[in-house]
C-alpha positions as CSV (number, residue, x, y, z in Angstrom):
1,X,-46.3,1.2,-19.7
2,X,-45.9,-2.8,-20.4
3,X,-44.2,-4.6,-17.4
4,X,-44.1,-8.0,-19.4
5,X,-41.4,-10.2,-18.8
6,X,-39.3,-11.7,-21.3
7,X,-40.4,-15.0,-20.4
8,X,-43.7,-17.4,-20.6
9,X,-45.9,-16.6,-17.9
10,X,-47.9,-19.6,-18.2
11,X,-44.7,-21.4,-16.8
12,X,-45.1,-20.0,-13.7
13,X,-47.1,-20.4,-10.7
14,X,-49.8,-18.3,-10.2
15,X,-50.3,-16.0,-7.0
16,X,-49.3,-13.5,-4.7
17,X,-45.8,-13.4,-4.0
18,X,-45.1,-12.8,-0.1
19,X,-41.4,-12.0,0.5
20,X,-40.6,-13.1,3.9
21,X,-37.2,-11.9,5.2
22,X,-35.8,-11.1,9.0
23,X,-32.4,-8.8,9.1
24,X,-29.9,-8.9,12.0
25,X,-27.4,-6.1,11.9
26,X,-24.9,-4.8,14.1
27,X,-22.5,-2.2,13.0
28,X,-23.6,-1.5,9.8
29,X,-23.1,-5.2,9.1
30,X,-26.1,-7.3,8.5
31,X,-28.3,-10.3,6.3
32,X,-31.4,-10.9,4.9
33,X,-32.6,-14.1,4.7
34,X,-35.7,-14.4,1.9
35,X,-37.6,-18.1,0.9
36,X,-38.1,-18.4,-3.0
37,X,-40.0,-20.5,-4.8
38,X,-38.0,-22.2,-7.4
39,X,-39.6,-20.9,-11.1
40,X,-41.8,-18.0,-9.6
41,X,-40.7,-14.3,-10.3
42,X,-39.4,-12.2,-7.6
43,X,-38.5,-8.3,-7.7
44,X,-36.3,-7.9,-5.5
45,X,-33.3,-6.1,-4.1
46,X,-29.6,-6.4,-2.5
47,X,-29.8,-4.5,0.3
48,X,-25.9,-4.5,1.2
49,X,-22.6,-3.9,0.0
50,X,-21.4,-7.1,-0.9
51,X,-17.8,-7.4,-2.3
52,X,-16.0,-5.2,-4.2
53,X,-18.8,-4.3,-6.6
54,X,-21.7,-5.7,-6.2
55,X,-21.5,-8.4,-9.0
56,X,-23.9,-11.3,-9.5
57,X,-20.6,-13.7,-8.9
58,X,-20.1,-11.6,-5.3
59,X,-23.7,-11.6,-4.7
60,X,-24.4,-15.4,-5.4
61,X,-21.2,-16.7,-5.4
62,X,-22.1,-20.4,-6.4
63,X,-25.3,-21.1,-4.3
64,X,-28.1,-20.7,-7.1
65,X,-29.9,-23.6,-8.5
66,X,-28.2,-24.3,-12.4
67,X,-30.6,-22.5,-14.7
68,X,-31.7,-19.3,-12.2
69,X,-32.0,-16.3,-14.0
70,X,-31.6,-12.9,-13.1
71,X,-33.3,-10.1,-15.2
72,X,-32.2,-6.4,-14.9
73,X,-34.2,-3.6,-16.0
74,X,-32.5,-1.0,-18.4
75,X,-35.7,1.6,-19.1
76,X,-37.4,0.2,-21.1
77,X,-36.4,-3.7,-21.7
78,X,-35.1,-6.2,-19.2
79,X,-31.7,-8.1,-20.0
80,X,-31.5,-12.0,-18.7
81,X,-28.8,-13.2,-17.1
82,X,-28.7,-17.2,-16.8
83,X,-26.4,-19.0,-14.2
84,X,-25.5,-22.3,-15.6
85,X,-22.0,-23.8,-14.6
86,X,-22.5,-26.8,-16.3
87,X,-22.9,-25.5,-19.8
88,X,-20.2,-27.2,-22.5
89,X,-19.4,-23.6,-23.3
90,X,-18.2,-22.8,-19.4
91,X,-15.6,-20.3,-19.1
92,X,-13.9,-19.5,-16.0
93,X,-11.9,-21.3,-14.4
94,X,-11.6,-22.1,-10.4
95,X,-15.3,-22.5,-9.6
96,X,-15.8,-18.9,-10.6
97,X,-19.7,-18.9,-11.3
98,X,-20.5,-18.9,-15.1
99,X,-23.3,-16.9,-16.5
100,X,-24.9,-16.1,-19.9
101,X,-27.0,-14.0,-21.4
102,X,-30.4,-15.6,-21.8
103,X,-29.4,-17.9,-25.0
104,X,-26.9,-19.8,-22.5
105,X,-24.0,-19.7,-24.9
106,X,-22.8,-16.0,-25.1
107,X,-20.9,-15.6,-22.0
108,X,-22.3,-12.7,-20.1
109,X,-19.3,-9.6,-20.1
110,X,-19.1,-7.8,-17.7
111,X,-21.2,-9.4,-15.0
112,X,-24.0,-7.1,-14.4
113,X,-23.9,-5.9,-10.6
114,X,-27.1,-5.6,-8.5
115,X,-26.2,-3.0,-6.2
116,X,-28.4,-1.4,-2.8
117,X,-31.0,0.7,-4.0
118,X,-31.4,-1.2,-7.5
119,X,-34.4,-3.6,-8.3
120,X,-34.4,-6.8,-10.5
121,X,-36.3,-10.0,-11.2
122,X,-34.8,-13.1,-10.1
123,X,-36.3,-16.5,-11.1
124,X,-34.7,-19.3,-8.8
125,X,-34.6,-22.4,-11.1
126,X,-35.7,-24.6,-8.0
127,X,-36.8,-23.7,-4.0
128,X,-33.7,-21.3,-2.0
129,X,-33.8,-19.3,0.6
130,X,-31.4,-16.7,-0.2
131,X,-29.0,-14.9,1.7
132,X,-27.8,-11.3,1.3
133,X,-25.5,-10.5,3.8
134,X,-22.6,-7.6,4.0
135,X,-22.5,-4.4,4.9
136,X,-25.5,-1.9,5.2
137,X,-24.5,0.6,1.8
138,X,-24.6,3.9,3.6
139,X,-22.2,4.9,6.7
140,X,-24.0,6.0,9.8
141,X,-24.6,9.7,9.7
142,X,-24.6,10.0,5.5
143,X,-27.0,9.7,3.1
144,X,-27.6,8.5,-0.8
145,X,-29.6,10.5,-2.9
146,X,-31.2,9.2,-6.4
147,X,-31.8,11.5,-9.1
148,X,-34.9,10.8,-11.3
149,X,-36.1,12.3,-14.5
150,X,-39.7,12.8,-14.6
151,X,-41.9,10.2,-16.7
152,X,-38.9,7.6,-17.0
153,X,-39.8,4.2,-15.2
154,X,-37.4,3.3,-12.3
155,X,-36.9,-0.3,-10.9
156,X,-35.3,1.1,-7.3
157,X,-36.0,-0.5,-3.1
158,X,-34.7,1.5,-0.5
159,X,-30.5,2.1,-0.2
160,X,-30.7,0.9,3.4
161,X,-32.5,-2.6,4.9
162,X,-35.9,-1.4,5.9
163,X,-39.7,-3.0,6.2
164,X,-42.8,-0.7,6.3
165,X,-44.1,2.0,4.9
166,X,-42.4,3.5,2.1
167,X,-42.7,7.2,3.5
168,X,-41.6,6.6,7.0
169,X,-38.3,8.1,7.6
170,X,-36.7,11.2,6.7
171,X,-33.0,12.2,5.3
172,X,-31.5,11.1,9.0
173,X,-33.1,7.9,9.6
174,X,-33.1,4.6,8.6
175,X,-36.7,4.5,6.6
176,X,-37.2,4.5,2.9
177,X,-38.2,8.1,2.8
178,X,-40.1,8.2,-0.3
179,X,-42.1,11.7,0.5
180,X,-43.3,14.9,-1.7
181,X,-43.6,13.3,-4.6
182,X,-44.5,14.9,-7.5
183,X,-48.3,14.7,-8.1
184,X,-49.3,11.8,-10.4
185,X,-46.2,9.7,-9.5
186,X,-46.4,6.0,-9.3
187,X,-45.4,3.1,-7.5
188,X,-46.0,-0.1,-8.9
189,X,-45.7,-3.3,-6.2
190,X,-45.3,-6.8,-7.8
191,X,-47.8,-9.2,-6.6
192,X,-46.0,-12.2,-8.3
193,X,-48.0,-12.3,-11.6
194,X,-48.7,-8.8,-12.1
195,X,-48.3,-5.3,-10.9
196,X,-50.6,-3.1,-8.7
197,X,-50.3,0.6,-9.1
198,X,-50.5,3.3,-6.2
199,X,-50.9,6.5,-7.4
200,X,-50.1,9.7,-5.4
201,X,-52.2,12.6,-5.5
202,X,-52.8,14.6,-2.7
203,X,-55.0,17.1,-4.5
204,X,-57.3,14.5,-5.6
205,X,-61.2,15.9,-5.1
206,X,-61.4,11.9,-3.3
207,X,-59.2,13.2,-0.8
208,X,-59.3,10.9,1.9
209,X,-57.1,11.2,5.0
210,X,-56.2,14.2,7.3
211,X,-53.0,16.5,8.6
212,X,-51.1,16.1,5.1
213,X,-51.2,12.5,5.5
214,X,-50.0,11.5,2.0
215,X,-53.1,10.5,-0.2
216,X,-52.8,7.2,-2.4
217,X,-55.1,5.9,-4.8
218,X,-55.4,2.8,-7.1
219,X,-54.7,3.5,-10.5
220,X,-58.2,5.0,-11.3
221,X,-57.6,8.0,-8.8
222,X,-60.4,7.3,-6.8
223,X,-60.1,4.1,-5.4
224,X,-58.0,4.5,-1.9
225,X,-54.7,2.4,-2.6
226,X,-55.8,0.9,0.8
227,X,-58.6,1.2,2.9
228,X,-58.2,4.0,5.9
229,X,-60.0,1.1,7.9
230,X,-57.1,-0.9,7.7
231,X,-54.9,1.6,9.6
232,X,-52.5,2.6,6.6
233,X,-53.6,3.9,3.2
234,X,-49.6,3.9,2.3
235,X,-47.7,1.3,-0.1
236,X,-44.9,-0.9,2.1
237,X,-41.8,-2.6,1.6
238,X,-40.3,-5.6,2.9
239,X,-36.7,-6.2,3.4
240,X,-35.0,-6.5,0.5
241,X,-38.0,-5.8,-2.2
242,X,-37.9,-3.9,-5.1
243,X,-40.5,-1.7,-6.7
244,X,-40.8,0.1,-10.0
245,X,-41.1,3.8,-9.6
246,X,-42.3,6.7,-12.5
247,X,-42.1,9.9,-10.8
248,X,-44.2,12.3,-12.7
249,X,-41.5,14.9,-12.8
250,X,-38.2,15.5,-12.2
251,X,-37.3,13.8,-8.3
252,X,-34.4,13.0,-5.7
253,X,-35.1,9.8,-3.2
254,X,-32.9,10.8,-0.7
255,X,-32.3,8.0,1.9
256,X,-30.5,8.4,5.0
257,X,-29.0,6.6,7.8
């Protein structure tokens, strides 16, 4: 299960990257401000419906630093898209953002989309506070289902803007509701230079917690993911943060609003 990005890790700043964001919403409209440091890798999601398709040109417009990258997970590897409106091979008119494949000469066509619930890596070329704004992708009283095949690796996030434990919520509330996973499923949380794995196993002989609380372990399946004395044992999400999910068997992730 290799998750190495297709860029030289040595060129990136070390340390844990914490995504800080705020969401203000009323009548399913809102925005999230996510500060980013140039050259560092962020696993993010666009927590809103933007424009007609959530294309990168609609989501980012012309606000990105030249040379910023978006990496889209395709199931076994990444496709890298480069933003460069100054390229001598420029195409498009009227100030439309110009996106290329990683060679910086082949136009990206069609442009990639980054829809709510889809995780992707973003590497800004310089410091910026990225503003995601739009409508919440779900209407009040509705739900979204992601049908996932066991054993495959998915780069995802909550469809609705959400911060907190991934197990909070149910089919009709705004939590992530990542519940009732198949035993042995894994959630991978990006820490800036690598992933931390959270393994779900309520049957483990080292089980801790009571009353049916989900049991999450580190990848050794014996060390609690978070010490229970800290007040929680479940992976958490910030608004605009993506994750990798590897369900052990077929699984349907239902998120409601």
